[in-house]
N, C-alpha and C positions, 0 to 999 in steps of 0.2 A: 442525594437529594441537596439542591443549591439552595443556601439560604438568600433568600432575596432581599429587599428594601422597595422603598418609595419609587426611588429614582428606575427600577428595575420594571416596577409596577406599570408606572407612566410609558415607558419604553415598551412594553409589549400593548398596554391600550390603544397606544399611536400606532403601532405594528399593524395590529389587528385591523384597524378601522384607517386605512391609508388616505384613501381620498376625503374623509370627513376632514382630519389634520391638515392634507397640504388644502382642501377648499378654506379652512378658518385663514389660515396663513395669506391664501391668497388675497382673501377678504382685506384682511389687514395690510398687505401691499398694495391692493388699490387705493383704499382709502388715505394711506401714507403719500401715494404719490398725489391724488389731489390736494393734500395740505402744502405739499412741496411746491406744485403749480401754480397754487392760489395764494399761499400765505408765506412761505419760508423768504420769499425777497424783502417782504416788508418786514420781518420779525429780525434780520439781520443789520449791524449797524457796523461802521466803520471808527467807532470813537471808542477809545480806551481809557476809562476813568476809574478812580477809586470809588468805592462804595461808602467809605466812610469819611470825614473830614480831617486828613494829617493836616499837619502843620504846614508844609510844605504847600497844600491847596489853600489853607488860609491865608500863605502869604501872597501867593499869587493874584488870588481874589482883590486883597487889599494895595497891591501893585496895580494890579488893573484899574481899579477903582478910581486910582489918584491920577492915572493917567488918561483916563476916560477911553478905555479899551472895553468893546462888547464883544469879548472872545467869545463869548458860549452863545452869543443871539443870531451871530450869522458866520457867511465863510468868505475869505478872499479870494482872489483868482485874478491872475496876471496872464494877458497876452501879448506876447513879444513878437513884433513885426519887424523883420530886417531885408533890407536889400542889397544887393551885392553891387549895383550900379547908381541907385538914386540915393538922395540924403533927405533928412525932414524936411529941408528947406526948399525940396523940390515940389512943385504944385501936383504932380501926379502921386506923388506918396503921400502928402496930405489927403489928396482923394480917397487912395485907397485905403487909409487908416478913418475916415469920417466915415463912408461907407460901410466898413466892416461894425464898426461900431453901433452905427444906426442900425443895420440888421441884428447885430446881438440885442440891443434894448425893445427891439421887435418881438423876442420873445415874453415880453411882459414880466411883472414882478413876483411872476411863480418861479423866475429864473434868476433876474437880476433886479435887485432892489435901486443901486444906484452903479454910477462910473465915471470915470473921466478919460480925457485924452491930454496929451500935451499941446494940443492945440486949443483946448480948451482953457488951458492953465500957463501953458508958457513956462512951465517951471522945468529949468535947464538939468535938473536931478532925472529927468524921463527919457534924456536923449543920452545916447552911446558918445564916448570920446572921439568917435569917428563921424558920428551924426549921421551912422547907416541904419541905426536900431531906433526903435522907441517902443513904449508899450501902453496897453489901455488896462488901467487899474479898474477894477470890479468888484461889488458886494453882492453875495447872494445869500439866499436865507438857507436855514440850516440844515433842510433836507435837498436842498437845489443839486448833489452831486449825483443825485440820482440820474438827473437831466444833462451832464455832461455829454452827451454822445448827441444832444443837439447843439452842442456849442462846438463840439469838435466839427461836427459835420459844417457848419456856416464858415468856423476858421479855416478850416481844410480848402474851402472853396476858394479861398483869398490867397493860397499858395502857387500864387499863376507868375508866369515870367520870372522877374529876377527875386521876386518875394518870397521868403519863407516864413512859417508861422512855427510860434511856440510856446507851451502853455505850463504855466508853473502858479501854484497856490494850494491851499487847503482842499478846495473843492477837487481840482484833478488829482490831488494826492489821494484823495478819499477814494474816488473814481477808478483810478488805476490801481489803489489796492484791492479792492473789489474784484476788479476783473482779473487781477494776476492772481489772487486767491482761487478764483474759479478756475482759471484755466490751468494752474500749478494743481489742482485737484484730479481734473483729468489727466491731464499729463501723468502724475502721481498713479493714478488708479491704474492706467492703461501699461505701466513699466511695471509696475506690482504685480499687477493680475499675470502678466505675460511670465514674468519671474517665477510667480508662485506655481503657476502650471507647470513648466518645465521641471522645477524643483519636485512637487507631488506626482510627476508623470515617473521619473527617476526612482522617487521613492516606492510607489506602487507598482511600477511597471505595468499601469493600464491607465489607458486615457479617460475612460468612465470614472474610477476611481478617483483620478486627480482633477475632475471636474465639480465633483460634489461639493468639497469644501469650500471650491469659489462660491457657487452657488448660495451654500448657506451664509457664506460672508456676505454675499451682495444682498441677500436677503436683511440681513440684521443690518446692513448700512441704511437700506431703503426706509426701514420701518423707524429707525433710531432717527433719521433726517425729517422724517413726517410727524413725530413725535416732538423735534427739536422746533417744526413751525409752531407747533400748539404751544410749547411752553415760550416761543417768541411773544405771543400775542400778549401775555403777563408781564415781560421784563425783556429789555434790549439784552441783546444776544450779539456779540463780537463775531464778524465773517469768519473770523480763525477757528470758530467751531465745525465749521463743514468741512476742512482739512481733518482736525483731530479727529472728527468723527468717521472720516476714511481712513485713515491711518490705522486706527485703533480696530476698526473693522474689520478690514482685512488681516490684520495681526491675529485678535482672538478668535475671530469667525473662523479661519483656517486651521489656527492652532486645535480649538476644542473640538472641530468637526473631525480633524485628524486622528485624536485619541481615540475616538468612538468609532469610526471606521474602522482603524487599524485592530481595535481590540475584537470586532466583528467578524473581520477577515481571517482572524486568528482563530477565533473559535470556530468558525467553517469547516478551518483547514484541519483545526482537531477533531472533525468528525460530528459536531453538535449537529442539530436541525437549526432551520435558518430561524425559527422564532424564539428557540433556546439562544441561540448565539447573540440575539438582539436583548434578549433577556440578561443575560451574563454582561453584555456589554454597557447596558443600561445599571448594571449593579454595581460596575466598577469604575470603567472610564465616565460615564455621565456621573456617577457620584463625585467623583475628582474633580470633573469638571464646574460641577455646582461649588464644593466649596472653594475650587481655585478662584472661580469668578468672582464670588463674594469676598474673599480677600482682596482681590483686586478693586471691587466697588469701594470696600471699606478703605482702602489706600487713598482711591482717588477722591474721596470727600474732604483730603485734605487741599486740593485746589480748590473747593467750593467756598470753603472758610476763609480763602484767603481774600483780604478787602480789595480787590482789584478786577475791572469786568474782564479782562481777557481770562484770567484763570479762571474765574468761576466759569465761563462760556464754554471753556476748554474741559471743565470737571463735569458738567451737565452733561455734556455733548460724550464724554468718552463714559460716564457712568450708565447713558442711555442705551449708545450701542453695545457694550459688554452685558449690559442687562439681556437687550435682544439676542447677543450671542448665546447665552446661556440657555435661553427659552429654545432656540431654533436647533441647539444640539440635542437638547433634551428631550425635543417633540417631533418638529419636521425630520430630523435625521432619520430618527427610527422609523417613522412611517417611509420614509424614503429608501430606506433599507428594506421595509417590509413589500414595499411594492416592487423593487429594484430586484431583491435576494443576490445571486451570485452573478446577475448581470453587471454588478458594478466592475467586474475583472473583465469584461469585454473592452475589445481593442487594445490588446496587449503589446506592448511593444519590444520587436525584435532584440534580444540578446540581454535584456533585463527582464530576469525572472523572478518575481516575489510572490507566486501563487503554491510554490511546490511547501508539502508538507513539512514542519520542521521538527526537531526534536527538542520539547521544552522541557524534559527531565533531564538533560544535559545540553544545555543551550551552548553554542560556540559563537565567536566572533568579536570584534573588537570591545563592543560596550560590555559585554558577556565578560570578557576577562577583565576589565577597568572595576566592574562591580566585585568580581572574584577578590581582585586585589583590595580595594578599598575595604570591603569587609573583613579581610584578615588581618588589616595593620591601620584598624581606623584611626587611634591617636595620632599616629604619623600622617595619616592622610589628611586628618583636619591641620594639623601644622603645616604642610606642604601649600593647602589651598590658601590657608589665612596668611602666609608669606605672600604667594603670587598675589592674592587681592591686596593686600597690604600694602605693596611695591607699586600695583597699578593704581592704586589711590596716591601716592606721593606728590605728580603733580598739580592733585587738588588743593595743597596745601601753600602753593604758589602762583594760585591764581592773580589774575588782575581784573578787577570787576569794575561794570561801567555799561553804560550806553553806548551800541553798537551804531555805527553809522557815521 
């Protein structure tokens, strides 16, 4: 008789009632998607600020106060206009700039608080040395970076003939950073999921088994993003949290599911009934996943206590997605295994056989050999590993720290 534990009991309960378990997760996903669509955009910010008041911030406040700079009240934006044939002294160039300025200011104070052109100030510093370029200086409210798409639309419409339009400033930087983060997340998900499917297909030798961990990872990511949208209603979260959730979700979601799914398939190969195989996987692999996940969560709390908003945001996102990956592996995966059973081995890949019964009493292969060697000479193995890790850490002591860019 196999002595079980609470993870085994949970796995068996979910496997016996698969549709109830899957239904609960489906409701959670639907609610999460609603939160993502309606709340997540407003919950994320591009500012990176300390949560305490370090001496550097105090010095910056004093400097801004004495210089009369209202850094935290508004955003600056600069639109550069250049012509390859006309100069700022030509009437057509002036008309072009003034029409662009007037159309921009028609967006109202929700987008622009103030602005000026060279033709309003006659400031020679606003003109390039070849007199083919000038710029419009603009001031925008703190949250107006969300409306930069309107600014781009108007500005780009004036990039006609010999004229070119360029954008620079804190508003465009924040808007472009947000867009870059979102596009990077989509691109990273596409590449990561594609690579994961190929690797898992090779590991399992079956397409169905390869897709299952991906599904669990995507579920964890979706629910974690929904929870992030809720948390973002009480505090500002840096936009990088979305990338962190995606990256960590794919990693731990696939990893944890892989443990449980592999153990289930092994137990079925040994001849156990489906429910018993799920129970053994729950008692062993699921238990390991639970404690491994808790260890990861505890380690990630170090990010949350660091007094900088970007690290706190990444810590919160990572903790949420790891927690959801643990929950999905302990509940949703057993339910799906209870529903699918041996159908997880469907769509086998030719020439890659992972379904044949193995001799677990006398295992063979590379990893079995490594295990035997390490356990026979443990002291020597520890010395070798520590030496290798120490050698890899040597460059750390010769690092050059500083800001990138």
